[in-house]
N, C-alpha and C positions, 0 to 999 in steps of 0.2 A: 443431570437431565432426566433422571429416572422418573421423576414425579410429573413430567410433562409428556403426554403421549405424542407419538409421531403424527397422528391425525390432526391433533390440535396445532402442532408446529406447521404442518403442511398447509392447513387452512389459513393460518395466520399469514404465511408468506404469500399465498395466492392473493389474499385480500390486499396486502400492502403493495404487491406488485401491480395489481389492477388499479389501485388508487393512484400510485405513482405514475403509471402509464397515462392515465387520463390527465393528471396535472401537468405532466411534461409536454403534452401535446400543445400546450399554450405557452411553453417556454422558448426562449432564445436558445441557440446552440450552446451547449456546455462544453468547455474545453478542460481536459485533464491531462496533466503530465504524470505518467505512472512509472515511478522508479521501482525496479525489482532486481533482486540478486541474492546471493547466498549470505548467510550470517557473517558479519564482520567485513562486508565489502564497502561499508561507508554510506549506505543509503540515507540514513537519518541525518548524518552530518551534512551530506550534500543537500538534502532538502532544506535544512536550516540555513545553509549558506546561500542557496538560491533565493530563499525568502528575503534575505538581507539585501540581495543585489537587484531583484526585480519586484515589481508590484504584482505579487501573486498571493493567492489564498492557500495557506498550508492546511492540508487535511490531516486531522489527528484521528487515528483509529480508536475504536471502542472495543473493550474486551471484558470478559467476565473473570479472567484469571486475576489473582492477587498480584500486586506490584512486587518486583524483585528488588533486592538490595538497595541500589541507588536510584531507582526509577522514581520520577516525580509526576504526580497527577497533571495531565494536560500537556505533558512534554511529548513523549512518543505515543502515549495512550491515555484514554479516559477509562478509568476503572469503575465498572458498574456492576450491579447485581444482575443475575440471570433474568429476573422479572423486568427490570428496566431495559435490558437489551431487547427482550421480546416485544416490548411496547414501543420500540423506536424503529420506524421504517428504515431499512438499510439499502444503500446503493449496491453493496456487495457484502457477502458474509461467508464465513467458513468455520469449521470446528477443528480444533487441534488438541489432542490429548485431553479431551473432555471439556475444553474451554471454548467459548464463542469469541470470534473476532469479526469486526465489520466496520464499514464506513457509513455513518448515518447520512441519510439524504439531506438532513438539516445542515450538515457541514459544508455543503456545496454553495459556492457563490456564483450565481448565474451570470454575473457581470464582470467577472475576473477570470484570469487563468488560474486553475486550481492545480496544486501539486501534492502528491502523496506517495507513500510507500505501500506497495501491494504485493501479494503473492501471485503466482501464475493463474490460479483459479479465479481470483478476484478480477483480474484483467479480462479474462474470458467472459465472466459474467457481465461486466460493464459493456463489452463489445456487442452484446445483444441489443443494446440501445443505440446502435450506430447512426440512426437517423437524427438523434438529438444530442448525442454525446460524441465528441471528437477526442480520441485518445492518442497520446504520443507515448508508447511504451519505450522505456530506456533501460537496458540491461546494464547494471553496474557490475563489471567484472573485476576480479582481483585475484592475485596469486594466493594459493592455499596457505603458504607460509605466513604471508602478511595478514590474512584473515584470522588465522589462529592466534597470532601474536596480539592482535587487537582485542580479541575476545578475552584472552588471558589477562590483559592489562586493565580491563574495565573495572574490576573489583579487586579488593585487597585479598579476598579468599574466593577465587573463582571456582565454580562447579565444573571441574574438569570432565567428569562423566557426562554432564549435560552438553558441554561444548563438543565432546567427541561424538555424542549421539546426533547433534544437529549437523555436524560436519558430514557424517555418513549419510544422513537423510538428504542434505543438500546435494550431495554427489548424485543421488538418484533423481531428485526432483528437477535439477537443472540440466539434465541431458537434453540435447538438441531436439530429440523427437517429442519431448513434452511441451516445447514452446511452439505452438501451432499458429502463431500470429506474427506479423511483421514487426520488427523492432529496430531501434538504433542501439548501439552499444558503446560504452565508454570504459576505458581501463582506469582503475583507481588504485593501482598497486604502488605508485611512486609519488610524484609531486602533486599534492592536493590542489595547489594553485592552478596548475595546468589542467587538471581534471575539471575544476570549477569553471575555468575559462571555456573549455570545450563544451561543457554541459550548458552553460548560459547561451553560448552561440547556437547550439542545436535547438534549444527551446525557443529562442528569439526568432530564428529563421522559420521554424514550424508555425509559430503563432502568426507570423506575417502571411504565410501561405493560406492559413485558415481564414484570416480576415479578408484576404483578397478574393476568396471564392464567393 
């Protein structure tokens, strides 16, 4: 990011936010299910399973970081250059360890229920558009032991130092005082089938209440 000045970045995001705001005034209400939780809680797996069960639009995040070991383009992320990221209007965005992450506005389906994985900051950003975006934040909780086991089993040679770093970071980020919005929560420590059933029921019930308003 050193070669792009803060002023240029700030002006870019102001311009895209104004453009998006004008365009969205003409849109129908957008519905987003926002899954969030610590690393290894099963967010991506649940998003994929919900997509198979319901007629929803899966949101794939965009990032400037390079893909890790077994990551596939278009699965959990779209991997792009920094220039491409800056040229794409974002619904929400953040930086982490020098890399940009965000959800492109173009990924939204205005006529379907959208579902994606977000961090706490991203959900707060989207809630600024509460007149045109209805958001259902769902906190996917999971026992620490189970989360660590999942992360260690993802790759043949896991980066244990990175897993430990993320674990400690999540401990701070997911303290209750940092979650300043209302949310539902579902435990994903044990039976995945039960978790999915509860998640689908929660989403379906919420979607009906939005449609009835």
